[in-house]
ROPALUM-966241 format. One record per residue (C-alpha): residue number from 1; residue in one letter; chain; y, z, x. Coordinates in steps of 0.05 Angstrom, whole numbers, plus 5000, padded with zeros to 4 digits. Layout:
+------+--------+-------+------+------+------+
: zaro : torvex : rolum :   yy :   zz :   xx :
+------+--------+-------+------+------+------+
:  NUM :      A :     A :    Y :    Z :    X :
...
+------+--------+-------+------+------+------+
END
This chain:
+------+--------+-------+------+------+------+
: zaro : torvex : rolum :   yy :   zz :   xx :
+------+--------+-------+------+------+------+
:    1 :      M :     A : 7581 : 1069 : 7206 :
:    2 :      K :     A : 7653 : 1089 : 7204 :
:    3 :      A :     A : 7683 : 1132 : 7152 :
:    4 :      S :     A : 7725 : 1076 : 7125 :
:    5 :      Q :     A : 7663 : 1034 : 7114 :
:    6 :      I :     A : 7629 : 1092 : 7079 :
:    7 :      R :     A : 7688 : 1101 : 7033 :
:    8 :      E :     A : 7680 : 1031 : 7007 :
:    9 :      L :     A : 7609 : 1046 : 6982 :
:   10 :      T :     A : 7594 : 1062 : 6909 :
:   11 :      D :     A : 7566 : 1127 : 6888 :
:   12 :      E :     A : 7495 : 1097 : 6884 :
:   13 :      E :     A : 7502 : 1067 : 6952 :
:   14 :      L :     A : 7526 : 1132 : 6980 :
:   15 :      Q :     A : 7466 : 1169 : 6951 :
:   16 :      Q :     A : 7419 : 1115 : 6980 :
:   17 :      K :     A : 7451 : 1120 : 7048 :
:   18 :      Y :     A : 7446 : 1197 : 7045 :
:   19 :      D :     A : 7372 : 1193 : 7028 :
:   20 :      E :     A : 7358 : 1141 : 7084 :
:   21 :      T :     A : 7393 : 1180 : 7136 :
:   22 :      T :     A : 7361 : 1244 : 7116 :
:   23 :      Q :     A : 7292 : 1212 : 7120 :
:   24 :      E :     A : 7306 : 1179 : 7189 :
:   25 :      L :     A : 7333 : 1245 : 7216 :
:   26 :      F :     A : 7270 : 1280 : 7192 :
:   27 :      N :     A : 7226 : 1228 : 7227 :
:   28 :      L :     A : 7265 : 1235 : 7290 :
:   29 :      R :     A : 7258 : 1310 : 7290 :
:   30 :      M :     A : 7184 : 1302 : 7282 :
:   31 :      Q :     A : 7181 : 1254 : 7342 :
:   32 :      K :     A : 7222 : 1303 : 7382 :
:   33 :      S :     A : 7174 : 1361 : 7368 :
:   34 :      T :     A : 7114 : 1320 : 7388 :
:   35 :      G :     A : 7147 : 1293 : 7450 :
:   36 :      Q :     A : 7148 : 1220 : 7428 :
:   37 :      I :     A : 7222 : 1209 : 7417 :
:   38 :      E :     A : 7250 : 1147 : 7455 :
:   39 :      N :     A : 7323 : 1157 : 7443 :
:   40 :      P :     A : 7344 : 1230 : 7436 :
:   41 :      S :     A : 7418 : 1212 : 7429 :
:   42 :      R :     A : 7401 : 1179 : 7361 :
:   43 :      L :     A : 7393 : 1250 : 7333 :
:   44 :      R :     A : 7466 : 1265 : 7347 :
:   45 :      L :     A : 7488 : 1201 : 7316 :
:   46 :      L :     A : 7447 : 1213 : 7254 :
:   47 :      R :     A : 7472 : 1283 : 7244 :
:   48 :      R :     A : 7545 : 1259 : 7248 :
:   49 :      E :     A : 7532 : 1202 : 7200 :
:   50 :      L :     A : 7499 : 1248 : 7152 :
:   51 :      A :     A : 7561 : 1294 : 7156 :
:   52 :      R :     A : 7608 : 1236 : 7143 :
:   53 :      V :     A : 7567 : 1213 : 7082 :
:   54 :      R :     A : 7564 : 1284 : 7053 :
:   55 :      T :     A : 7640 : 1295 : 7067 :
:   56 :      I :     A : 7658 : 1231 : 7030 :
:   57 :      M :     A : 7609 : 1247 : 6972 :
:   58 :      N :     A : 7645 : 1314 : 6964 :
:   59 :      E :     A : 7714 : 1281 : 6967 :
:   60 :      K :     A : 7694 : 1233 : 6911 :
:   61 :      E :     A : 7666 : 1289 : 6871 :
:   62 :      R :     A : 7727 : 1330 : 6876 :
:   63 :      A :     A : 7772 : 1271 : 6860 :
:   64 :      A :     A : 7735 : 1255 : 6795 :
:   65 :      P :     A : 7767 : 1286 : 6733 :
+------+--------+-------+------+------+------+
END
C-alpha cells in the first residue's frame, strides 16, 4: 500500500492496519524461525509497510492541535 493511500485512511483504519500488519509480521517471523516460510521477501515488504503506517500516524498526531 502506498503512502498516499495510507494518508487517506481514518485514525481508526490506521490503527486497524497497524494491528493487522504487526500480527502478520509476527506470524511470518514465527514461520521463518521454524523454517516454514514460503515467501521470505514478504517480511521486508511488511516491515516497510509498518514503517509507513507508523510514520503517517505520527504525522497526524503531531498535526492535531
